[in-house]
N, C-alpha and C positions, 0 to 999 in steps of 0.2 A: 362544594359539599357533596359527599357521595351518598345520596339517598338510595334506597333500594331500586327505585326506577332508573336513576342514572347509572347505577351499577349494572343493571340488566342491559341497558342500552350499550354501555361500553363493551360488555361481553358479546352482545350481538354483533357489534362492529368487529371485534376480534375474531369471532367465528367466520365472518365473511372473508377476513384476511388470511385465516389459517384453515386447514381442514379440520373436521370434527374430531379426527384422530389426534390432532395436536392440542386441542383445548376443549374440554368437556366440563360441564358444571353439574352439580347435584342440586337437590331441593333447597339447600341452604343459601343459594344465590338470591332467593326471594326474602330471606330473613331480615328483620329490622336490626337484630343484634350484631354489633361489630364482631364479637367473638364467633358467632355462628357463621357469618359471612367469610371469616378468615379460613373456614374449612370448605368453602364452596367449590374449590378446584381440586379437592381430594378425590381420588378414584373411588373412595368409599361411598356407597349409596346412602348417605346420611338422611335420617328423618329428624325433624324437631319433635319434642314431646307433645303428642296430640292423640286424640281418640282414634284416629285412623291408623296411626302407627301401632298403637297398642292392640287394636283389633286385628291388624295384618299379622303381627307376630303370633297372636293366638291362633288365627286361622291356619297359618303355615307351620305351626309348632316349631317356631324358631326361638331359641333363647335370645333375650334382649341384651345387647351390649350397650350399656348406658355410660356415656363419657361426659363428665361435668367439669367445667373450667371457667375461666374468665379472660378477657382480652389482654390484660396486662400481666398475666401469669407467665413467667419465663419458661418453666418446664412444660407448660401447656403449648407454648409456641414451639419448643424443641420437638415435642412429640408430633405436633402437626406437620412439621417439616420432615420428620423421619418416618415413623411407623405408619402414620395416617396417609403418607404420600407414597408408600411402598406398594407397587402393583401386586405383588404376590400376597401380601397381607390383605390388601383391599379385596382381591378376588376371593380369598378364603372367607373373609367376614361377610361379603355380599351373598355368598352361597350358603353360609351356615348360621348366620346370626341376623337379627334385625337391629342395625346400628342407630342409636339415637344420641344426638348432641344436645346438651342443655347448658345454657349460660347461667351460672349459679347466682349472678346478680339479678337475673330475671325471676328465677324460681328458688329462693333461699329455702323454701319449705322442702322441696325435693332434695336439695343438697344436704339439709340437716338430717333427714331420715337416713339417706344412704351413706353419709359420712359417719353417722353413728354406727351403722351396720359394719362399715369397713373397720372402724376402730374396735368393734367387738371381734371381728375376724382376725385382725392382725396386731392389735394393740397400738396402732398409730394411724394417722390419716394425713391428708394433704391433697394438693391439686397438681396435675389433673387427677380427678377421682374417676377411676375406671372400674365399673362393677357390672356383674352379670346377673340378670334377673330371669326367673321363670316366667314365661309369657302368660300363663293362666291366672297368676295371682300377684305378680310383680314383686315377689319375695326374692331377695338376693341370695346367691349361693357361693359366690367367689368375688374377690375384688383386689385391687391394688392401686398404685399411683402411676408413676412413670414406668413404662415398659420400653426398653430399647429394641431396636430391630434385631440385633444380634446379641447373644449373651454377654453382658458386661456389668460392671459395678455390683457384682454379686447377684444380678437379676437375670432371669431366663429371657431368651429372645421371645418377642411377642407372638410370632407364629407358633412356636412351641407351646406357649400358654393356650392359644386359641385352639390348637389341634387337640390338646389334652382335655380341655374343657368340653369341647363338643363330644368327644368320645365318652367322657364321664356323664354328660347329660343324656346320651343315648343308651348307655349300658348299665348305669348304676342307679336305677330308678328308686330303689328302696333307700339307699344311702342319701340320695338327693332329697327325698321327702323328709327323712329324719333331720337332715341338716337344715332344711327350710323351716320345719316345725320348730326347731330349737331357736332359730334366728327370729322368727315371728313372735314366739313367746317372750324372748328377751326384749324385743322392741316394744311389745305391748306392756310388759311389766315396767319398763323404764318410763312409760308415759303415764302410769297411774302410781303416784307416790303416796305412801302411807302418811296419814296426818297425825300430828302430835298435839296434845293439849299441854301447855306449859304455863307456869306462873309468871308474873311480872318480873320477879327477881331472876328467874331463869332466862327471860328475855334479855335482861341486863347483861348476864354472863355470856349469853350467846353472842350479843353484839360485840363485847370485848374480845371474845375468841375470834370472831370474824375479822376485827381490826388487826389483831396480832398476826393472824394468818396472812393477811394481805401485806402487812409491813414486812413480815419474814420473807415472803416471796419476792418483793421488790429489793430487799436487802441482800438476798442470797447471791446475787451476781449471776451472770450468764456463764455457761461453760461451752457454749457453741454459738448459735445465733442469738442476737440480742433484739428483742421486740419491745416496743413502747409499753405495752401492757397497762394502758391508761385506766381501765376499770379498777385494777389493783392499786395503782398509784393514787387514784382519787379516794378509794376506801382508806388507804393508809393516811392520806392527808386529813380525813375526818378524825383520825385517831390523835392528831397532834393537839387537839384541844382538851384531851382527857387529862385528869389530874396526874401529876408527876408520881411515878413509882419506879421501881427497878425494872427497866425494860432490857430485854436482850438486845433489841435494836431501838435506837432513838428515832421516833417517827419523823421528826422534822429534818433530821440529818439524812435519813433514808430518802425522804421525798425531795429534798434539795438535790441530792446526788442524782436522782433520776432526772430531774430537770436539767442539771448540768450535762449529763450524758446526752440528752436530746439536743440541747441548744449549742453545745460545743462539738459534738461528735460528727463523724462523717455522714450520719443519718440525715443531718440537716444540710441543705444546699446553701452554703455560705455565700455563693456568688449571686444567686437569683431567687432565693427563698423557697420555702416548701420543704416538707419532710418526706424522705423515702420510707419504704414500708418497714424495713428492718435492716440490721447489719448481719453479715455472715460470720462475725467473729465476736468474742466476748469483750472487746475493747471499744466497741461502737465506732469502728474505723471505716470499714468497707461495706457499703450498703448493697442490698438488692435494690436496684435503682428505680423501680416503679414508684410513682407517687399516687397514693390513694386519697381520695377526698375524705373518707371516713377517718383515716389516721390524722390528717391535718386538722380537722375540726376538733377532735378530742384533745390533741396536743395543745392547740391554741387555748382551749378552755382550761386545761391543767396548768399551763404556764401562767395564765392570768390569775388562777386561784392561788398558785404559789406566791405570786407577787402580792396579792391581797392578804396572804397569811404572814406577810412581813419579810419574805425572802426577795428583796428587791434587787435582783442581780441584773445588770444591764444587758447581759446576753439574752435573758428571757424577753425583755422588751424588744430587742433587735430581731429576735427570731419571730416574734408575733408580727412585727411590722413588715419583715421580709416576706413572711407567708401571706400576709394580706396583699402585698404588691404582686406576688406570683399568682395568687387567686384572681385578682382583678385583671391582670395582664393576660393570663393564659387559660384560665379555668372558668371564666364567666361568659355565658352566652349573651348575645345582644338582648335577649328577652329577659335576662336577669337571673336565671338559674345557674347552678354550678355543674360543670362536667364531672364525670365519674372518676376518671383516672388517666394517667399517662404511662406508657410502656417503659419497661426497663431498657429495652434494646432500641438502637437507632442505627441508621446507615452512615458509614464513613464517607461515602461519595455516591453519586447517582447511579454508578455502574455496579455497585456492590451487589452480590447475589443475595446475601443474607445480612440482616442487621446485627450489630454487636452490642453486647451488654455494656451499659454505662458510657458508650462512646460520646454522648452529648455532654457528659458531666466531668470527665476526668481530663487531666493535663499531663502531657509528657514534659519532662524536664527541658527538652529542646524547645518546645513551644513557649514555655515560660521564659527561657533565655531570649527568645526573639521578641516577646511582647514587653518585657521589662528590662530596665537597665540593671547592671550588676548590683548597684546599691538598692534598687527596689526589690530585686530578687532576694537579697540578704535580709531586707526588712520583712518580706513575706515569710521567709523561713523562720524568723524569730517568733512569729505568731502562729504559723501553721505547719503541719507535718509535710514538708516538701523536701524530697531528696532526689538525687540523680537516679537512684535505683527504683524509686517509687514504692507504693504500697499495694498496688493492684495491677498485676500483669504488666509491670514496667512503667505504669503511669501513676499519677498522684490523685488520690481523693483528699480534698482539703478537710483537715480536722484541726480545730483550734487547740493550741497548747495551754492557754491560760484563760481564765474567766475575766470578767471586767469589761469595760468599754473599749472598743477598738478606736485607735487614733484616726484622725482625718487622713493621714498618709495611707494607712492600711485600707480605709474605705475607698480611697482614690484608686489604689491598686486593684481592689476587687471590682471596681467599676470598669477598669480596663479589661479585666477578664470577662465581665458581663458583655461588654461591647464586642469582644472577640468571639464570644460564643454566639451571640444573637445577630451581630452585624449591624444592628440598629438600636437606637434607644426610642422605645415607643411605649405608650400606655397600654396598648393591646398588641397581642401577638397571635395571629390566626392559627387555629389548630390544624395539624395534619391528621386527617380523619382515617387514613389507611396507608398502607405501604406505598401504593402508587402515588398518592398525593405527596407523601414525604419525599419520594425520590424525584418527582417532577416539579416540585414547588420552586419558586424563585426566591430561595432563602439567601439572605446576604451574609449569614454566618454559617454555623453548622446545621446539618439536617436534623430537625427536632424529632423526638420520639412521637409515635402515633398517640393521639388523644381519643379516648372513648367519650364521645360527646353526649351520651344518653343522660337523662336526668333521673336520679333515684331519690325518692322522697326521704327515706331514712337518712341517707348520706348527706343530702342537702341540709337536713334538719340538724345533724351533728355539727355542720359548719356554721349554721345560723346560731346555734347555741354558743359555739366558740367565739364568734364575732360579738355576740351580745355580752359575753363575759369580758372580752377585751375592752369593749366600750365602757362598761361599768367601772373598770379599773383605770383605764388610760384616758377616757373622755375624748377619744378621737371620733368625731361624728361620722366620718366616712365609714367606720366599721359598722355602725348601726344602720347606715343607709344601705350598704351592700347586703347586710343580713335581711333587712326589711324587703328589699327588692326580690330576693329569693323566696321569702315567705309569701309575698304577694303573688308570685308566679304560681306557686302551689295552690293557693286559695282560688286563683282565677282560672287555672287550666287543668287541675288534676281531679276535678269532680265530674263524673259522667253519670247521668241519671241519679244524681244525689249521692253517689258513692265515691269515696276517695280511691284513686288509682296510684299504683306504685311508680310506674315508669312514664317517661315521655320521650318519644322519638320524633324529633323535628316537628313539634306541634301537636302530635297525637298522643293522648294519654292512653295507656294500656296496662293490663294486668291489675286485678283488684289488689288494693293495699293489703299488706300483711301486718302482723302485730308490731314488728319493729318500725314500720312506717308510721302507724298511728302513735305509738309510744314516743318515738323520737320527735315527731312533728308537734305533738301536744307539749312536750318539754320545751321545744324551741319557741312555741307561742307563749308559754309561761315565762321563759327567759326574756323574750321581747317585752312582755308586760312589765317585768321588773326594770329592765334597762330603760324603757320609755318613761318611767317615773322621773328620770333626770331631765326630760325635755321641757318640763313645766317652767323651768327658769330661763329657757332659751328665748331669743327674739323670735317673733312669728315667722320672719323670713327664713330663719335657720331650720325650722321644723315644718316648713310648709308642706313637704311631700311625705311626712312621717305620720303614722297613725298614733292615736292616743292609747294609753294603757288599757282602757276599757274595750277598745276594738279587739286587741289581741286576746283578752280574757274571754270575750263573747265567742270568738272563734274557737278557742280551746274547749269551752264548755260544749259547744255544738258538736265538735269532732269527737269528744269524749263520749257523748251519747251514742254516736254511731259505732264507736269502738265497743262500747258495752253491749250494744244490740247484736252485733254480728260475731264477736269473738270471745266474749266472756263465757267461762265455763260455769254454769249454774250448779252443776253437780260437784265439781272438783275444786272450784275457785281458780283464779288466775285466768290468763288469756291464752287461747289457742293461737298457734302460728298463723292459721288461715281461717277465713270465714266459713260458716256452715255451708254456703252455696258455692264454695270454690275449693272443696277438699275431696271431691268424689274420686279423684285419681290417686289418692294417698292411701298407703296400706296402714298407716297409723296417724292419728291426729295429735300432734305434739303441742306441748306448752313449753316454750323456750325459757330456761332459767339459768343456763350456763353462759358465762362470758367468754368470748373469743377475741377476735380482733375488734369487734364492736360489743358494746354492753348488751346484756340480755334484755329482751323486750319486756319481760315481766318485772325485772328490777327497775327499769325506767318507769314502767307503767304504774307500779305501786307508789313510787315516789311522787309521781304526778297526782295521784289520787289524794295523797295527803296535802300536797300544795293547793289543790283545788278546794279541799275542805277548809283550809285556812282563809282563802280569798272569798269564798262564797257562803261560809257558815252552813253548808249543806252536809249533814252528817252521813248521808248515803255514801258519799265518796269515802269517808273514813271507815264505814262498814265494809265496803269492798276492799279497801286496803288491808283491813284486818283479816278478811277471808283469804286474800291472796297470800299474805304472810303465813297464815295457818297451812295453806296448801303446800308451801315449800319449806316449812320450818324443819321438817325431818331431814331433808337433804342438806339444809344449812348446817345442821348439827353434825351430820355424818361426813360431809365433804365441803367444808368452808372454803377450800381452795378453788372450788368450781364456780362460785357465785358471788363475787365481791359486790356486784350491783344490788343484790338482794340485801346485803348488809347495809349498804347505803340507804336502801328503802326502809329497813328496820330502824336505822338511825332517825330518819325523817318521822317515822311513826312514833318512836319513843320520845323524841326531843323537839318536835315541831314547835316553832315559835313564830308568832305574828307581831310585828311592830306597827302600830298605828301612830303616825306622827306627821309633822308638816313636811312640805317639800324641802325646806331648808335643812331640816335634820336628816332627811333621806340622803341628801347630797353629801353629808358628812359621814354617814354610816354605811351606805350601800357598797362602797368599795372595800370595806373591811371583810375579812374572812369569817362569815357567819353562815356556815354551810347548811343549817336546817332552819333558816329564817326566811320569811317572806315579809314584804313591806306593803303597806297600804297608806296612801296619802290622804290626810284628812285636813279640813280647814278649821274645825272647831275641836277643842279639847277642854277638859275641866280646868277651871281657873287655876293658874299657877303651875300647870303641867306642860311638859314639852313632848310627852309621848306616853303611850299605853302599851305594855307588853302582855301578850296573851300566850298562855301555855296550853296548847290543845284546847280543852273545854273550859278553861278558867282564865281570868285576867288578874294580873297583879295590881297593887295600888299604883295609881298614876305616878310617873316619875317627874320630879320637880326640876332636875337638871341633867345634863348629859352624862355626868359621872354615874349618877344613880341609874339612869336608863341603861348604860352599858353594863353595869354590874348585874342588873336584872336579866339582861339578854344572855350574858355569859353563864349565869347560873341556870337559866332556863334551858340552854343548850346542853347542859350536863346532868339534867335531872334523871336521865335514863342511864 
């Protein structure tokens, strides 16, 4: 395991073996972040984002070159090996700029502000995010993504860009000030949204508009890259319970197709489980090969929800089971938490100078001919896209041709490929924590991609929610056990001086939690509360190590109080991205409401508030939810395509339903798709009743039988 201390010791040994001219490191050699340490050998004199760096830039009147990325980002890796390793570029940056490296997974608040600025400048964004700031006020004046060393891809060479920007900074002061003023005004304006007062009927129409927008986005099909876009898919799935009318797109068909694209496509690793981040084509064939924890958590929950909605496609169950096995085998620390990600690139052999994209996952036709008999290869080709020409640089990414259950023969063939890739069959597969470990490890199969082993609360929480949903639907106790272990780790290790912290590096909690950490973790705790209701019928031995529902609810309530205290906006409503005591270095204090690869913090948080109000009868939570929706209602009306999670929150607010019933009835109901419903287990009910359905602030007459109960629930979920 390459801790910062071990890393430094290895570098010290290397320096003794080589002259200082041969190997030099910068400040990032001391960093905890894998992404920052990847830049430790750059000739650029990198700083991390800190008060000293900002003060130095201001004192020396050097514009700040801020570069933001993350460890599994392919083009971040490319730029590190090209422009950031180029001596001429490094010399010019060191003399003329103050270079700062930021891991976006450590500081999503910084990334959000400067990504928004880049999008305002260029109309698009992405990583690496390279942006230039004025040192006295940290306001950006120019930005871009990947810059090549020499001009290519229609992009200027990086040294040309740097030279022109320094000249501009020194000679065009009036234009610089005007540009910065316009940028700052735009950022401040975007952070303060106008508030609308709308009627209940307008809320109903707004909700339907949001559902239709999400369904249309999922149905439109990809024209380039294909992303999971789970917040939109979940919003569209909520739409499937709406009364039938003439839809341009049938919601259940649209949602089913997205599930099939994910479970059958090359975005899923059919050999060993887990989903890649996206595909680079509209046919879901060739992925960008990194595997991100946050994608896998969301996709598992979505596929489980699809199954509960009646789309019981065997490929969905297989994809969930395979992702669980990958998670347990490769992405779970001995302490119980989940690692952050795995790289897209890996080394072909220990002597390779650079890793190659997808090398761990793809198959040449010649390899397949060696591993399989002719009959087996023919069988594989009938089920997967395997050809002699391949579909990715002469190799094959496996994509299923048909839905349905795979035969035992095919599963046996895939197991042969698993064994060829990993060399062993083991319940655990140790991570390669950096390139050196990957190249020097005693791997019995292929050299694996590097795993970023840091713990991120928000991403762990998304995976916990996915596993809890899978347990509710499939009743595999090991899903709940793994989810509970990760939640316990956060509860036991991520609080320092009574405050939740976002990251954990090798046992050390660091960086105060941001809004997405609070929102996603509270959601995970509520999901565990609901899933744990099923434990009451298990034998004591089976649930010995698992907590009761009340345990998870008590923790959710306590953390919600902390969330409200430090991040709630009393003046504007909604939650700030960062706490009041951790935002001094930000030029604007944002409230996240847009969905990207992960759902927006405020969308999740407002849904949580409604769910808590149902479980506790505390109307203060409902008041906060109403204020939060009021804060963002204007943008929901103007740009419904930006915020599907807020529409899911509005659905909870409009249609929230509580079912009070016995454990026996919960077992029969909780695996059904009831997206705005919470359950409470009760031991006593009115005579002759099997359950009580409550709609927000009122309860319906007690139900005498299951048919009546279900009818009440279905009508309750559509009253908005």
